[in-house]
C-alpha positions, 0 to 999 in steps of 0.5 A: 458495479461493486467488486474487488479489482486486484490487491492493493497492498500487502503490509508486513512487519519485517525485523530490521531498521526501515532504511537499512531494509530498503537499502538491502532490498534495493541493492540486492533484489533491485527493488525500487524503494519508496518510504512506503516500501516497494511498488509495482505499477505495470499495466493496471496492476498497482501493488504496494509491499511494505517491508516496515511499518510504523506500528507493530500491528498485525499484517494487513492485506489491502484489496483495491475496489472500484467503487468503495461506497458501494462496496461498503454498502454491500458489506453493511447489508451483509452485517459486517461492521465497516469503519468510516471511509477515509479519503486522501489525495490518491484514494479512499480507504475503508477497514473492517474486521473479518469474523476471525479478527483479521483486519482487512482494508479496501482501497479505491485508488485514484490511479493517476495521482497514485502512480505519479506520487509513487514515481516521484517517491522512487525518483526521490529515492534514487537520488538519495541512494545515488548522492549517498553512493557518491559520497562514499 
């Protein structure tokens, strides 16, 4: 089946320096932060909310899909100009622009690898934060 299974990420450009943003959101709201932002990994939901990206691009919504190749082919049949599929150790990604000029990203996650990666990043962030607090 080629269908959307959830939101994979929301990428927002927030004002402020990334490390300061992460520290504030961690201390103030209790969010576990990584270099990518914060994630929600409960149950089948994997959602990344990035508070600061390296570029000044417009916000992107990232939808998780269960079969990226099939979904890409479905879009092509509808006349959508899809970009190439890029593969990483934690999943496959593909982007396209909607008729209104909005960039949309699709992600077929490799769930076990992604969850392990994010948990390691959270542990690293918490250790870095704990070490910094111990120095103060």
